N, C-alpha and C positions, 0 to 999 in steps of 0.2 A: 504493500500500500504506500509506504514511504517512498519507494523507488518510483511508483506511478505518479505520486504527487510531485516528486522532485522533477521527473521528466516533463510533467504537465507545466510546472512553474517555469521550467527552462525554455519551454516552447513559446512563451510570450514574455514581453518585457513588463516587469511589475510597475514601471512608470508609465505604461501605455494606458490610456483611458479605456481602451477596448479589452484590456486584460480582465478576465472574470475574477481573478483573485483581487486585483486592484479595485474593481467595482464592489466586491464583497466588503473589503475593509473600509472603503469610502462610505458606503451605506451605513455600516456599523458606526463609524465616526460621527456622521451626521445625526443619526438617531441618538447617540450618547450626548451630543452637544445640545440638541433640542431638549432632551429630558433634563439635563443639568441646568439649562437656562430656565426652564419652567420651575424647577425646584427653588432656584434663587429668587425668581419673581414671587413665588408663593410666600417665601420667607420675608421678602421686602413688603409685600402686601400686609402680612400679619403684623410686622413691625410698624408700618405706617398706620394701620388701624389702631394699634395699641397706643401709639403716640398721640393720635387724635383724641382718644378717650382721656388720656392723661391731661392733654392741653385743655380739653373741655371742662375738666374738673378743677384745674388749678389756675387757669389763665383768666385775668380780668381783661377782656378783649379791648376795652377802651384804653388800656395802659400799654398796648403794644407799641413798640418803637416805630417811628416813621421809616419810610423807605429810604434806601441809599442807592448809590451807583446809578446805573442807566435808568432804572425805574423812577428814581427821584428826578432825574433830568427831564424825563418825559412828562412827569407831573408838573414841573415848573413851566414847561412849554405850554401845557394846557391851561395852567393858571394865568399866564400872560395873555393867552388867546381869550380866555373868559373875561378878563378885565377890559379888553378892547371891544369885545362883543357887548358887554354890559353898557358901555357908553353909546354904542349904536342903537341898541334897543331902547334905552331911556330917551335918547334924542327923538325917537319915533313913537314914544308913548306906548311901547309894547311891553307887557308884563310877562314875567317868566318866574319859575321857581326851580330850585335844585331838585333833581329827581333821581330815582333808582339808587345806585351805589354812591353817587355824589351826595345825596341827602343823608344816607347812612353815615358817610364820612363826616359831614357837617355836624350831625347830632352826636355821633359816638366818638369821633377823633378830633373834632374841631378843624378838620382838614381832610385830606385824602385818606381812604382806607389804605393801609401800608402796602398792600399788594395790588391796588387798583391803579390803572394808568390811563383813564379816560374821564370825560365829564359828560353827564346827561342832564338835560333840562326838560321841564314840562311847560306847556303853554296852552291857553285856551284857544279853541278853534278860531274865534274871531280874529285874534291877534296873529295866530299862526297863518291864516290865509292872507292877511295884510303883509306879513313878512314874506310869504311865498311869492306874492305879486311884486315885491320890491327888490328881489334878490339881485337883479342886474344893476339897479341904481345904487344899491348899498355896497356893492363890491368895491374893495380898495386894493392897493398894492400889497397889503398884508393879509387881507381876509377875502375869501370867496365863499359863495353859498351854492350848494348843490342839492337838488331835490331828487330823491329816489322814492322809497316808500315813506321816508321822513325827511326832515331838513338836516343837512350836514353843513356845519360851518368849518371851513378848512383854512389851515395855515399851511400853504403849499411849501414854503421854505423849509419848515421843520417836519412836514409830512404827518401832521396830526389833525384831528377834527373833533368838534363838539356836536353831539346829536341832540336835536330838539324834537320831542314827542308831543303830538296834539292831544287835547282833551276836549270832550263834548259835554254839554248839558244834556241830561237824560230827558226825553220827551215823555212826560207823565201820561198824556192822552194815548200815545201809541207805544208805550214802553215795551210790551211783549213783542210787538212786530219789529220794533227797532232792534231789540236784542237778538231776535231770530235772524234778521238780515245781516247783522254784524257777524254772528257765528258762521252763517253760510259764506260770507265773504272770506273769512279767515280760513275756513275749511276747504272751500271750492274755488270761488271766483279768482282770488289772487293767484292761484296756482296755474290758471290758464292765461293770465296776462302775459303778453309777449315781452314786456319790459317792466321794470320797477316803476318807471314814470307812468306807464299806462295803469298799473296797479294803484298808484297814488291818485291818479285822476278819477278812477272809479270810486276809490275810498272817499274822496272829497265830495263827489256827487251824492253818495249815500248819506254822508254826514249832513250835507245841506238839506236833504229831504226831510230830516227830522230836527233841523236847527231850531233852537229856542233859547231864550235868555231867562224865561220865567220858570225856573226849576231850582229846587234846593238839593238836587242830586247830580253828581258829576261822574262821568265814566271815561275810561281811557279811550283814546282815539281808535277808530276801526283799523287803523294802520298797524296796530300792535300785532306782533308775529304769532302769538299763541292764543288759543281760545280762552284759556283761563284768565289771562290778563285783559282780554278784550271785554269781559263781562263783569269785572270787578267794579263796584260802585263806591263813591265817596260822598259824604254829606258836604254840601257847599261850605258849611261852617268849618269843616275840617281843613279846607284849603284856604278859604278867604275869611278875613283880610290877611294878606301875606305879611310875614314877619321877616326880620333879618337875623342871620346867625353868622357866627365866626366861621370862616373857611380859610385856613392858612392865615395869610396876612390881610385878607379883605373880608368885607361883609357881603353876603349874598342873600337873595330872597329865598324863603322856605315856606312851606305850608303853615297855616295858623296853628294846627295841632299836628306836628310832625310825628309824634309818637303813634297816634291813632292811624295816621296815613301810612306809616311804615309797617305797622302791625297788619293792616288790611292787605298790604302788598306782599309782605314777606313772612308774616308770622313773627317769631322771636328773632328780631334782627340784632339783638344784643349778644347772641351766641355765635360761635365759630360756624362758618358754613359747613355743610356735610362733606364737601369735597376738599376741605382744607387739608393740605399736606399730601394729597394724592399725587403719585408719580404718573408719568405718561403711560405706564404699563399696568397700573393698579386696577385690578378687577374687582376689588372689594369696596370701591367707593360708590 
């Protein structure tokens, strides 16, 4: 048997990819490597999960240190862009408020969430449409405006942007119909739009159909990407009148009752997010 194997091995070069013995060992090596890699990933997932449990129990999230390095640089670029945008919006009597993670940052950290690197704003439909109609005339050498499904305010030089999300007053008389049409848009119509600009146009038309100022209930704009965010409602008194809060070294507008607003949107916003500390290969997050 040994002689036969030896004769067989000698009949082909072990360095040749067509050699059966070479293929056998190559397949074995690949299988071992994959198995070993998966074992390491499982251990890292377990370690990551344990770390998140420990952090959730011992960390006061509001006391986390600010970002450093490149993340901090990007945050500063966004902050400078916000200061410039604020002047433009005020000059045109357009009201806005800090939204999403930016609002969490203002309430919880008095600035950016340490790992966040963008800025989101909210704006009522009336002002949002005015801004949308003026984007060409408001453009400067430092700031440009782009409309896709929402309004993006860009600093081309530093390749950053601020997102502005529209909000609508809920139409009490046709509330059920309004909500049904919004859900259908999110689930179906926006998916068949050929471009985001077309999607935004359809969304604007639907919003105008139910437009009203006589309501004490506010809903996120139909442009919102997910069904669950498109149907969340806020009391008008939760958002208005707007207040000011510290955000880094400036004061920015925030909802009248930011705590209720954030709990409606996120639930317990004072805890670490469920995916905090997840690696790119983590399956347990």
